[in-house]
N, C-alpha and C positions, 0 to 999 in steps of 0.2 A: 504494500500500500504506500502511495506517495503522499507527501505533504502538499497542502495547498500552494499553488504558485502565485507569485506576485505579478500583477498585470505589467506587460511591457508594451512599448509603443509600436514596435515593428510587427507587421503581419496581420492579416485578416483571414477570416473564414466565411464562406458564403452560407447563409441560412435562408430558408424559404418558408413563407406562410401563405395564407389564401390571398393576400394582396400582392404577392410577388416575392422577389429576392432582394436581399440586402447584405452588405458586408459588415460583419461583426468582428471586433478586435479578437485576434486568435487566442489571446491569453485570458479573455473575459470568461467568467463563469455564467454570466447572463447571456441572453440570446436575442433573437430578432424582436420578440414582443417587448422586451425591456428597452431595446434600442428605439423602437417607435415611440414608446412612452417618454423616453428621455428627450426626443425631438419634439414631441407634442406638448409637453407640460413643463417648460422651464419657468415655473411660476414663483415659488417661494424661496428656492435655494436650499430648502430643508429636505433632505432625502429620507426615505423611510428607514434607511440604514442607521440614521442618527437616533432613531427611537428604539433603543435596545430591547425594551419589553415587547414591542410589537414584533420585532424580528424573532425574538425568542419564541413568541406565541405561534408565529407562522411555522417555524421549524418544528415546534411541538405538535401542531396539527398534522403536518406532513409525516412526521415520525409515527404518530398514532394511526394515521390512515394506511400507511404501508403495512403496519402490523395487522390491522383489521382486514385489509385486502388479502393478505396471505392467509389469514384464518378463514376467510370466506372462499378461498380457492380461486381468486381471480388475479393473483399476483404470485409469481414464482418465489420460492424461498430465497434464491440468489438475489433477485431484484429487490425483494423486500429488505433483505439484510443490508444491501449497499445503500439503498435509499435512507434507511434508518441511520446508517453511519454518517452519511452526508448531512442529514437533517440534524443529527446530534452536533455536528460541527457548526451548523447555523445557530443552534441554541446556545452553544458555548461562545459565540461571538467571533469565531475565526473567519467568518466571511461577511462581516458587516459592511465592509467596503465595496461589496458587490451588489448591494441593494441601493441602486442609484435612482429609482423612480422618485419623482417629487411627491411630497406629502399631499399636495393638491393636484388632483387628477380626475379626468372624466372616466366613465366606465364603471362606476360603483365599486371600485377597488380591484377590478380585473387586472390592472397593470401590477398592482402589488402582489396579487396571487401568482401571476405569471412570472414575475421577478423571482419569487421563491421557487416556483416549479423549475425554472431554467437553471438557477444556481445549484439547486440540489441535483438536478439531472446531470449537469455537466461535471459536478464534483463526483457524482456516483460513477459516471463514465470514466473519469480519471482514475478512480479507485479500482475500477475493473480492468484498467490497462488500455482503454480506448481513448481516442482523441475527442476533445470537446466538439460538440456539434454532430457527433455520429449517432443521431437519434434512432437509427434503425436498431441499435443495440439496446437503448433505453431512452424512452421518450418523456419529455416534460409533461405532456397532457395524458397520453395513454397509460403511463406508468406512475409518475409522481402525483398527478392529479386524478388518478383513478378513483371512481365512486364519489367525486367531489365536484363542487361548483364554487365559484367566487361567492355566490349567494349564501353559502353556509360557512365556507372557510373564513372569509374576511370578517364578518361580524363576530364569529366565535373568537378569532384571534384578537380583535379589538377588546372584547369583553375580558378575556384572560389578561391581556396587557393592562387594561384599566384596573383590574383587581390587584395586580402586582403593584402598580403605581400608587393606588389609593392606600394600600397597606403600608407602603413606605412613607407616604405623606402623613398618614395618621401617626406614625412613630415620631416624625419630626414635629408635627403639630402638638403631640403630647409633651414633648420636651419644652415647648414654649409654655404650655399650661403649667408645667412644673416650675418654670422660672417665675411666672406670675404668682404662683402659690408661695414660693420662697420669699418673694418680696412682700406678699400679704402678711406673712409671719414676721418678717423683719420690721414692718411698719405698723404692727398691730397696736402699739401704744402711742402712735403719733396722731394727735388730734388735729383736726382741720375743719374748715367750713365747707359743707356740701352745697351744691348749687343746683337750682332748677332754672331753666331758661336764662342761664348765665348770671342769674341774680343769687345773692346770698340766701340760703335756705335754712338748713339746720346743721348742727355739729355732727361730725362723723369721724372715723379714723381713716388715715391714709391706707391702712391695711384693709379696711372694708372696701375701699375703692379698687385696690389691686386684686382683692379676692373676687370682686365682681368681674374683673377682666378675666381672671382664670376660669370662673364658672361659665361665662358665656362662651368661651372657647371650648371648654370641656363638653358642653352640650353639642357643639358642632362635631366634635370627635365622635360622640355617641351616634349622631345621625349618620355620619359617613360609614361607620362600622355596620350599622343596621342596613345600609344600602348593599353591602357586599353580596348577600345571598341572591339579590336580583340580577347580579352579573353572572351568576352560575347557571342560568337557564340557557341552553344552547339549541340551535336548530341544526347542529351538525348531523349529517346524514339526510338532510332534507333535499340536498342538491338544488336543482333549478326550481325556484319559486315555491319550494316546499312540497313538491310532488314525490320526491325520492327517486326520480327517474335516473337510471343507470346505476343505482346502488343495489348490490346484491342482498338477498335475505340475510338477516343477522348482522349486516355491516354496521347499522346505526348503533346498536347496543355495544358492539365490539369496539368501535372507534371511540366512543365516550369512555368506556372502561379503560382503554389503552391511554387515553389522554389524561384521565384522572390519576393514573399511575405516575404521570410526569409532572403534572401541575399541582401547586400547593393549594388546591381548592377542589371541591367536589361538584363537577358539572352534573346537571340533571337535564333530561330530555324535555323539550317544550311539548306541551300538550297538543297544540295545534300548529303544525309546521308551516302552513300557509300564513297564518297570522304572525308567527315568530319571524318569518322571513321578511314580511312587509313592514312590520311595526318596529320603530326605533325609539319607542317611548322611554326605554330604560336609560338611553343616553341623555334624554331631556332631564330625567331624574338626577343623574350624576351632575349634569351641568348646573341644575338649580341648587344643589347642595354645595357645589364649589362656589357658586356666586354668593350663597348665604355666608359661607366661611370668609370669603373675600370682603364682603360688606362689613361684617362684624370686626374683622381685623382692621379694616380701614377706620371704622368708628373709634376703635381703641387708639389707633395711631393719631387720629384727630385730637383725642383727649390728651395724649402724651405731649403732642406739640403745644396744645393750649396750656397745660399745667406747667410746662417748662418754659413758656414764653417769657421774654425779658432779655437779660436777667434782672434789669432794674425797673423797667416800666411795664412789665407784664405780670402774669400770675406768679411765676418764679417759685412755685411750690415744690418742684422737684428739679434735680439737675440730671440731664441726660449726659452720658459719657461723651466727651468731645472726640470725634473720630477723624475730623479733617477741618481745615480752616474754611471759613464760610464766605469770604468775599475777596474780590480782586481790588477793592477800593477802600473798604472799611476795616481798618486794623483791629484784630482781636475778635472779630465777629465769628461766631460758631453757630451753624444752623442744624436743625433736627433732620439730618439727611436720611437717616435710616427709616424713621417713620414716613418721611416723604416718599422714599422708594417703595415702601409697602403700599402707600396710598395709590401710587401709579400702577403697581401690580394689580391692585383691586380694580382699578378702572379698566384694565385690559381684560381681566376675567369677566367683568360685567359685560363688556363688549363681546367676548367670546360666547357668553350665554345667549346673547341675541343671535349670533351666528348659528349656534346649535338649534335654537328655537325655530328659526327660519328654515334650516336644513331639514329638521324633523318634519315640519309642516309640509315641505315641498315634495315629500315622497308621493309616488303615484302608483296606484294599483298594487301589483304584487312585489314591488321592490322600491327601496329608496336609493336613488343614484348618488346621494350626497354624503354617504358615510365617510369618504375621505376627509372632507372639511370638518365633519363632526369629530372624527378621531383626532385630527390635527389640533383643533381648538381645545379639546379636552386634555390631550397630552401636554400642550403648552401651558394650560391653566394649572395643572397639577405640578408641573416642573417649576413654574414661576412661584407658585404659592409655597412650595417646599423650600426654595431658596429664601423667600421672604421671611418665612417662619424662623429659619436658621439664623439669618442675619439679624433679625429683630431680637432674637434671644441672646446671641453671643455679642453683638455689637451695640446693644441698647439696653434691654431689660436687665441683664445681669449686672450692669454698672450703674443703674439708677440710684441716686441718693436723695434723701428727703431734706428739704430746707427747713429743718425743725425750728430754728430761731425765728424765721419769718412767720411760720405757721402759728407758733405760740403767740407772737405779737398780734397777729390778726385775730386770732380766736379770743384773746383777752379783751380786745376792743370791739368785738362784734356783738350786735344785738341779736344775732341768730340763736344764741344760747337760750333766749327767753322762751322759745317754743317748747323746749324740754321741761320748763317749769310750769307751763300752762296747766297741766293736770293738777298740780299742787296749789297754785295760786288762783286759778280761774282765768279764762280768756281775757276778760275785761281788764283785770289788773296787769296781766302780762302785756297787753297792748299799751297800757299807760306807761309801763316801764320801758318799752321799746321806744316810744315817742320821747320820753324824758332823756333816755340815753343818747338818742340822736341829737336832741336839742342842746344838751349840756356837755356832750363829749365825755360822759362818764360811763363806766362799764356796768353791765347788768349786775355783775357780782357786787359791786360797790353799792348800787341802789338797793338791791335786795337786803343786804346786810344793814345798810343805813336805816331802812324802814323797819327792820326787825321782822321781816316776813319769814325768814328761815335763819337758823343758826348755821355757823360755818360747816359743821359736819353734815347737816341736812342738805345744805346747798351743794357740797362736793359730791355727796352720794347721788343727788338728783342729776347733776351735770354728767357724772360718770355713766349713770344708767342710760342717759339720753343717747349716748353713742355706743352702747353695748360693751363698754369696757369694764374691767374689774369683776367679771362674773355676773 
């Protein structure tokens, strides 16, 4: 068995399809279908080979199909073994550079499927000692794509890839939750003024504020994990439009069983193959939850930017770690660049959700032709959100400090404390105290003690209880 060859510039081989003949680079593992796709779709500059999870999933489907076809008696043991070996190399990432089809493509993913078929076929031919392109010995469609259609291979591969990506994203997202939890504990005794509609409201702790950040993200993590089983329903074995045409008896259960032995998830057969082939609603569900995560991350970053604004003329309640200088003209200026980056990631994910929404709606009759842009939008969103969570955690949240001196000063002079005393003093008296404090620039504490409304210990206990501190 030979090792994969690296492409060279010299030499071509002729290949033929129903449209005619074309010259393919002799060293390429891809063939004429991939060549036509490269010419037709120079759109994004992002090849499917750059999406490791998708290439892994395509290789896994082809591996499982070869095994199931051998079991069904429609593929010889020799061909099955060599296809599985080549598919395993695809799964291992040894041939990623041969997956050159652009992520955005017409044809409902046929070019991606054929790219996989051709790469696996030509690597299998090489392993058998034949030259690339000698399809009389082993064919990309008749052998590698046996009992399959793009209609079932491509959406199954996307679901498997999304499952892998979401699991990894949830891990990164969970680390960010932990970082906010740690800050909540660190700031648990730091009192401050809470705000509604940007106006002073009632006292709270900075720990409560950061604990709320952690909890809102934790909820998103739960929703994303609850989504995973929906990605495990597959139409594999449905072939074209869900009819199962060209698939031998027993193939469907065999291919799903073989794929489950490879993939870290348990695929289940769809109940209605025609519906499962035409409906892409699960991708809309994925997109919606990614948008939800992005929106909530962005809202938190808005708060971090506002709370750290200043440092002299703004809220200045927290200090974000300075990670780079902020101005080409204003000396010493430092900007909240990490939260700003996360905001922009969120904007992009929100836009991607609109793309997915339109693409899912645009499906017609028995197939949705727009799964390539759906997949590209979802993979990009997950990748960007993963990076955003990591950078926000390591370059921002972990280094946040509380401006305790300023918070204490503001709380001491704030009338917001009076709300926590209203149950003891009554609303009318509390309102009088608030007006007097604003008019005389005296603290609520001074006024309560001066009037003898509460003794010092009663006052301290009431103020502490109002923000949930001290048990």
